[in-house]
C-alpha positions as CSV (number, residue, x, y, z in Angstrom):
1,X,-49.4,75.9,86.1
2,X,-46.8,76.5,88.7
3,X,-43.6,75.7,87.2
4,X,-44.6,77.8,83.6
5,X,-46.5,80.6,84.9
6,X,-45.7,80.6,88.9
7,X,-41.9,81.1,87.9
8,X,-41.8,83.2,85.3
9,X,-44.2,86.1,87.5
10,X,-41.6,85.5,90.4
11,X,-38.5,85.8,88.0
12,X,-40.4,88.8,86.7
13,X,-41.0,90.6,89.8
14,X,-37.7,89.6,91.7
15,X,-35.4,89.5,88.8
16,X,-36.5,92.0,86.3
17,X,-33.5,93.6,84.8
18,X,-31.3,90.5,85.1
19,X,-29.9,88.5,82.6
20,X,-32.1,85.5,81.9
21,X,-29.5,83.3,80.2
22,X,-27.9,82.0,83.5
23,X,-31.0,80.4,84.3
24,X,-32.0,79.3,81.1
25,X,-28.8,77.5,81.0
26,X,-29.7,75.8,84.5
27,X,-33.2,75.0,83.6
28,X,-31.5,73.9,80.0
29,X,-29.2,71.3,81.7
30,X,-32.2,70.7,84.2
31,X,-34.3,69.6,81.1
32,X,-31.5,67.3,79.5
33,X,-31.1,65.5,83.1
34,X,-34.6,64.9,82.8
35,X,-35.6,63.9,79.3
36,X,-32.1,61.3,79.2
37,X,-33.6,59.7,81.9
38,X,-37.2,59.4,81.0
39,X,-38.8,56.3,79.4
40,X,-40.0,56.4,76.3
41,X,-38.5,60.0,75.3
42,X,-36.8,60.3,71.7
43,X,-33.6,61.1,72.2
44,X,-32.7,61.7,68.8
45,X,-35.2,64.5,68.9
46,X,-32.5,66.3,70.8
47,X,-31.0,67.1,67.5
48,X,-32.4,65.3,64.2
49,X,-30.5,67.7,61.8
50,X,-31.6,65.5,58.8
51,X,-34.8,67.4,59.0
52,X,-33.7,70.7,58.5
53,X,-33.4,70.2,54.6
54,X,-37.1,68.9,54.1
55,X,-38.4,72.1,56.2
56,X,-36.0,74.7,54.7
57,X,-38.3,75.9,52.0
58,X,-41.3,76.2,54.0
59,X,-39.0,78.0,57.0
60,X,-37.7,80.1,54.6
61,X,-40.8,81.8,52.7
62,X,-42.4,82.2,56.4
63,X,-38.9,84.1,57.6
64,X,-39.4,86.2,54.2
65,X,-42.3,86.9,54.9
66,X,-41.7,88.2,58.5
67,X,-38.9,89.6,57.4
68,X,-40.7,92.1,55.4
69,X,-43.6,92.9,57.7
70,X,-41.3,93.6,60.6
71,X,-39.1,96.0,58.7
72,X,-42.1,97.6,56.9
73,X,-43.3,98.0,60.8
74,X,-40.6,99.5,62.1
75,X,-40.2,102.1,58.8
76,X,-43.3,103.4,59.3
77,X,-43.8,103.3,62.9
78,X,-40.4,103.8,64.7
79,X,-38.3,104.8,61.4
80,X,-35.5,105.7,63.7
81,X,-34.9,102.4,65.3
82,X,-34.7,100.1,61.7
83,X,-31.3,98.8,61.8
84,X,-30.1,101.0,64.3
85,X,-28.4,98.0,66.1
86,X,-25.9,97.2,63.3
87,X,-25.5,100.4,62.2
88,X,-24.5,101.8,65.5
89,X,-22.7,98.9,67.5
90,X,-21.8,96.6,64.5
91,X,-19.3,94.4,66.9
92,X,-22.1,93.8,69.8
93,X,-24.9,93.2,66.8
94,X,-22.3,90.3,65.7
95,X,-21.8,89.1,68.9
96,X,-25.5,88.6,69.9
97,X,-25.9,86.9,66.1
98,X,-23.3,84.5,67.3
99,X,-24.2,83.9,70.7
100,X,-27.7,84.2,70.6
101,X,-28.8,80.8,69.3
102,X,-26.0,78.8,71.8
103,X,-26.9,80.6,74.5
104,X,-30.5,81.2,74.4
105,X,-32.4,80.0,71.5
106,X,-31.4,75.8,72.2
107,X,-31.8,75.9,76.2
108,X,-35.5,77.6,75.3
109,X,-36.2,74.9,73.2
110,X,-35.5,72.4,75.4
111,X,-37.6,73.7,78.0
112,X,-40.3,74.7,75.9
113,X,-40.7,72.2,73.0
114,X,-38.7,69.2,74.0
115,X,-40.0,69.2,77.7
116,X,-43.2,70.2,77.3
117,X,-43.6,67.9,74.4
118,X,-42.6,65.1,76.6
119,X,-43.9,65.8,79.7
120,X,-47.7,67.2,79.4
121,X,-48.2,64.8,76.0
122,X,-50.7,62.6,78.5
123,X,-52.5,66.2,79.8
124,X,-53.0,68.4,75.7
125,X,-51.9,65.1,73.7
126,X,-50.1,65.8,70.5
127,X,-52.1,68.5,68.6
128,X,-53.3,71.6,68.1
129,X,-53.6,71.8,71.9
130,X,-50.1,70.9,72.6
131,X,-48.9,73.3,70.4
132,X,-51.1,76.3,71.9
133,X,-49.9,75.2,75.4
134,X,-46.2,75.4,73.9
135,X,-46.9,78.5,72.5
136,X,-48.4,80.2,75.6
137,X,-46.3,78.6,78.0
138,X,-43.3,80.7,76.0
139,X,-45.2,83.9,75.4
140,X,-46.1,84.2,78.9
141,X,-42.4,83.5,80.4
142,X,-41.5,86.9,78.2
143,X,-43.4,89.2,80.5
144,X,-39.7,89.3,82.2
145,X,-39.0,91.8,79.5
146,X,-42.2,94.5,80.8
147,X,-43.8,94.4,77.2
148,X,-46.9,93.2,76.4
149,X,-45.4,93.6,72.9
150,X,-42.6,90.9,73.6
151,X,-45.3,89.0,74.8
152,X,-47.7,88.7,71.6
153,X,-44.5,88.4,69.4
154,X,-43.2,85.6,71.2
155,X,-46.8,83.6,71.4
156,X,-47.0,83.8,67.4
157,X,-43.4,82.6,67.4
158,X,-44.1,79.8,70.5
159,X,-47.2,78.6,67.6
160,X,-44.8,78.3,64.5
161,X,-41.9,76.8,66.8
162,X,-44.2,74.4,68.4
163,X,-45.7,73.7,65.2
164,X,-42.6,72.7,63.1
165,X,-41.5,70.6,66.4
166,X,-44.6,68.7,65.9
167,X,-43.6,67.8,62.9
168,X,-40.3,67.3,62.7
169,X,-39.4,66.1,66.5
170,X,-36.1,68.4,65.6
171,X,-35.1,70.6,68.5
172,X,-32.0,71.5,65.8
173,X,-34.2,72.4,63.2
174,X,-37.0,74.5,65.2
175,X,-33.7,76.0,66.8
176,X,-32.3,77.3,63.5
177,X,-36.1,78.7,62.8
178,X,-35.9,80.4,66.5
179,X,-32.7,81.6,65.8
180,X,-33.6,83.0,62.2
181,X,-36.3,85.2,64.0
182,X,-34.3,86.5,66.7
183,X,-32.0,87.9,65.1
184,X,-34.3,89.1,62.8
185,X,-35.8,91.0,65.4
186,X,-32.0,92.3,67.1
187,X,-31.6,93.5,63.2
188,X,-34.5,95.2,62.5
189,X,-34.6,97.6,65.8
190,X,-37.0,95.6,67.7
191,X,-34.4,94.5,69.8
192,X,-35.6,96.9,73.1
193,X,-38.3,94.5,73.4
194,X,-36.2,91.6,74.0
195,X,-33.5,92.6,75.9
196,X,-32.9,92.7,79.9
197,X,-31.2,95.6,80.9
198,X,-34.7,97.7,79.0
199,X,-36.8,96.0,81.3
200,X,-34.9,97.2,84.4
201,X,-35.1,101.0,83.0
């Protein structure tokens, strides 16, 4: 509770409006050191890329459904935002598409999947309770962006990613899936709910 909810609340109060990337990188590095020094941790789960191919069809089907639903929702409720980012600032959009998976996604997966699943297995087990704990912790930390929409969306996303990690034990595979959803969100016009500058405003 202190580690995931207490620190997230402190960050939301004291550092709201600042980029979370430096914090993510430091925490991600600390998690790697912890996991590598932990007995019983499956080091192969830090990568294990071979599982991506067996999951590709499932990932693609779910992502396509999400893409249609999110695009339709934005088109209906906020039509001016639909694809506004790539249309109005294509160079920055392209930079986000490249850097987001590297600087944000993998560190998040290290923390909320790799660390949580290993450290708290004795508390939540390996099933649905673990998936739920990972999803809720992942969603709650997004209060830093100052919107209930970002929290709600990331709880759903966290459930998808935690379920995938539970099946594959591959941070590479779940990071690819996470990156696809994040890129979708920024592209269709929902990026304002996941941008630290908007929270500061």
